[in-house]
C-alpha positions as CSV (number, residue, x, y, z in Angstrom):
1,M,-118.5,34.4,113.9
2,S,-120.4,35.7,110.7
3,M,-119.7,35.0,107.4
4,L,-119.4,38.8,106.8
5,T,-116.5,38.8,109.3
6,P,-113.1,38.6,107.5
7,P,-110.2,36.9,109.1
8,G,-107.9,38.9,111.3
9,M,-110.8,41.1,112.5
10,G,-110.4,40.1,116.1
11,G,-114.0,38.3,116.0
12,K,-115.5,41.9,115.7
13,K,-118.5,42.2,113.5
14,Y,-118.6,45.1,110.7
15,R,-121.1,45.7,108.5
16,I,-120.3,46.1,105.0
17,T,-121.8,49.0,102.9
18,G,-121.3,50.1,99.3
19,D,-117.7,49.9,98.2
20,R,-115.7,50.3,101.2
21,Y,-114.2,47.4,103.0
22,P,-112.5,47.3,106.7
23,R,-108.9,47.7,106.6
24,M,-107.1,44.3,107.1
25,R,-104.1,43.5,109.4
26,R,-100.7,43.2,107.6
27,P,-99.6,39.3,107.3
28,R,-97.1,38.5,109.8
29,H,-95.0,36.1,107.4
30,R,-93.9,39.4,105.6
31,R,-91.5,39.9,108.7
32,R,-90.0,36.4,108.5
33,I,-89.2,36.9,104.9
34,V,-87.3,40.1,105.5
35,L,-85.3,38.4,108.4
36,T,-84.6,35.5,105.9
37,L,-83.4,37.8,103.2
38,V,-81.2,40.0,106.0
39,V,-79.6,36.4,107.1
40,T,-78.7,35.5,103.6
41,A,-77.2,38.7,102.7
42,C,-75.0,38.2,105.9
43,A,-73.8,34.7,104.9
44,L,-73.1,35.5,101.3
45,G,-70.8,38.6,102.6
46,L,-68.9,36.3,105.1
47,A,-68.6,33.4,102.2
48,G,-67.2,36.1,99.9
49,W,-64.8,37.6,102.4
50,G,-63.7,33.8,103.5
51,T,-62.7,33.5,99.6
52,L,-60.8,36.3,99.3
53,Q,-58.7,35.4,102.3
54,L,-58.1,32.1,100.6
55,I,-57.1,33.6,97.3
56,D,-54.6,35.7,99.2
57,V,-53.1,32.7,100.9
58,F,-52.7,30.6,97.8
59,G,-51.9,33.3,95.7
60,G,-48.6,33.9,97.3
61,R,-49.7,36.9,99.3
62,G,-49.5,35.0,102.7
63,S,-46.1,33.4,102.1
64,T,-44.1,36.6,103.5
65,A,-43.8,35.2,106.6
66,Q,-42.1,32.0,105.0
67,A,-39.8,34.0,102.8
68,A,-37.0,34.4,105.7
69,P,-36.9,31.2,106.8
70,D,-36.4,29.8,103.1
71,K,-34.0,32.2,102.5
72,Q,-32.1,31.1,105.6
73,H,-32.3,27.7,104.4
74,C,-31.0,28.2,101.0
75,R,-28.0,30.0,102.4
76,D,-27.2,27.1,104.7
77,S,-27.6,24.7,101.8
78,G,-24.9,26.7,99.6
79,K,-22.5,27.1,102.5
80,A,-22.9,23.2,103.0
81,D,-22.5,22.5,99.4
82,A,-19.3,24.7,99.4
83,A,-17.7,22.9,102.4
84,Q,-18.5,19.3,100.8
85,A,-16.5,20.7,97.6
86,R,-13.6,21.8,99.7
87,T,-13.7,18.5,101.6
88,A,-13.3,16.6,98.3
89,A,-10.7,18.7,96.9
90,R,-8.7,18.2,100.1
91,K,-9.2,14.4,99.9
92,A,-8.2,13.8,96.3
93,P,-4.5,13.3,96.4
94,A,-2.1,14.7,93.7
95,P,-0.8,12.2,91.0
96,G,2.7,12.5,92.2
97,T,1.8,11.1,95.6
98,L,0.5,8.0,93.9
99,T,2.6,4.9,93.0
100,V,1.0,2.9,90.4
101,N,1.7,-0.9,89.4
102,V,0.9,-1.5,85.9
103,F,0.1,-5.0,84.5
104,N,-0.8,-6.5,81.4
105,A,-3.7,-9.3,81.3
106,T,-4.1,-9.5,77.6
107,P,-2.2,-11.7,75.2
108,R,-0.8,-8.4,73.3
109,S,2.8,-7.8,74.4
110,G,4.3,-4.4,75.4
111,L,1.1,-2.9,76.5
112,A,2.1,-2.4,80.4
113,K,5.5,-0.8,79.4
114,R,3.8,1.8,77.2
115,T,1.0,2.7,79.4
116,A,3.7,2.8,82.4
117,D,5.9,5.5,80.5
118,E,2.7,7.5,79.6
119,L,1.5,7.4,83.3
120,Q,4.9,8.6,84.3
121,K,4.9,11.3,82.0
122,R,1.4,12.5,83.5
123,G,2.9,12.8,86.7
124,F,2.4,9.3,88.3
125,K,5.1,7.4,90.2
126,I,5.6,4.0,88.6
127,G,6.0,0.9,90.7
128,K,6.0,-2.7,89.2
129,V,5.4,-3.4,85.6
130,G,4.8,-6.8,83.9
131,N,2.2,-9.6,83.2
132,A,-1.0,-9.7,85.4
133,P,-1.2,-12.1,88.3
134,A,-2.9,-15.7,87.5
135,A,-5.9,-14.4,89.1
136,Y,-6.4,-11.8,86.3
137,D,-4.3,-12.8,83.5
138,K,-6.7,-13.2,80.5
139,K,-9.7,-12.7,82.6
140,V,-10.3,-9.0,82.5
141,K,-12.8,-8.5,79.8
142,G,-13.4,-4.5,79.9
143,S,-10.8,-1.7,79.3
144,G,-9.2,-2.7,82.8
145,I,-9.4,-3.0,86.5
146,L,-8.1,-0.5,89.0
147,L,-7.1,-1.9,92.7
148,G,-6.2,-0.5,96.0
149,P,-6.6,-0.9,99.5
150,K,-9.7,-0.3,101.3
151,A,-9.4,3.2,102.5
152,A,-8.2,4.1,98.8
153,D,-11.4,5.3,97.2
154,A,-9.8,9.1,96.4
155,P,-6.5,7.9,95.0
156,L,-9.0,5.0,92.8
157,K,-10.7,8.2,91.4
158,V,-7.6,10.0,90.6
159,L,-6.3,7.1,88.9
160,A,-9.7,6.4,87.0
161,T,-9.2,9.8,85.6
162,Q,-6.8,8.1,83.3
163,L,-8.5,5.2,81.9
164,T,-12.0,5.6,80.9
165,G,-14.3,2.7,81.8
166,A,-12.2,1.0,84.2
167,Q,-13.5,-1.0,86.9
168,Q,-12.5,0.3,90.8
169,K,-11.8,-2.5,93.3
170,T,-10.3,-2.9,96.4
171,D,-8.6,-5.9,98.2
172,D,-6.7,-6.6,101.7
173,R,-3.4,-5.1,100.7
174,K,-1.6,-3.4,103.3
175,G,0.5,-1.0,101.2
176,A,-0.9,2.3,99.7
177,E,0.1,1.4,95.9
178,L,-2.4,1.3,93.3
179,D,-2.7,-1.7,90.4
180,L,-3.7,-0.9,87.0
181,I,-4.6,-4.1,85.3
182,I,-4.9,-3.6,81.4
183,G,-8.2,-5.6,80.2
184,D,-9.1,-7.4,76.6
185,T,-11.1,-3.9,75.3
186,F,-7.9,-1.4,76.2
187,K,-6.7,0.6,73.3
188,D,-5.1,3.7,75.0
189,L,-5.4,5.6,78.2
190,T,-7.7,8.7,78.1
191,T,-6.4,11.4,76.1
192,Q,-4.2,13.7,78.4
193,Q,-6.2,16.6,77.5
194,N,-9.5,15.0,78.8
195,A,-7.9,13.3,81.6
196,A,-6.6,16.8,82.8
197,K,-10.1,17.9,82.7
198,S,-11.3,15.1,85.1
199,L,-8.6,15.7,87.2
200,A,-9.3,19.3,87.7
201,L,-12.9,18.7,88.4
202,L,-11.9,16.0,90.9
203,T,-9.5,18.1,92.8
204,H,-11.2,21.4,92.6
205,P,-15.0,20.7,92.4
206,S,-17.6,23.2,91.9
207,P,-20.4,23.8,94.5
208,V,-23.5,22.0,93.8
209,P,-26.2,24.5,92.6
210,A,-29.3,24.6,94.8
211,T,-32.2,22.2,93.0
212,D,-34.8,23.8,95.4
213,D,-36.8,26.4,93.5
214,K,-37.5,28.5,96.2
215,C,-33.7,29.2,96.3
């Protein structure tokens, strides 16, 4: 090949005269550049479409399919809460069905009789009234202790509305009677107004509001 033969001329010899030059072939790498640009544009388009889909999903547009199950869950939860409230109301006995023994575990005299009279005014039946048994006499540090049989959870809660801060305990007694043992810090029963409010909430509980934000 002569030094006058430009590259890409297929080995042919051309004579260069004057200011005219033979036409050169277009470089092949331009096709690669164009193809690369097309592929890049397609990739960017797909990436943008995928981003829009993610925004729709996390932005709440894609949650329509979950709306119906969530609403059904909230309705079921509300029904369950209402059923629990009705069950609790049925289990809470009226004060008139409970017999309460009142015992004084303090050195102060007259507390058992005065407390028993007040409970009777509030509708409770009164059993024994007197000094506390030796196991509790002068050993009750709080406002009082409420004692009942092992299956007396609901009756004890009803009696607890009358004495704020009293400790609730059960023992192996066979009867259904309850004991109210007056402790060292006892001053008086809960005011009748506050006791009535607590008793109303216990016997007629409101349904628990749903805590799920989706409800």
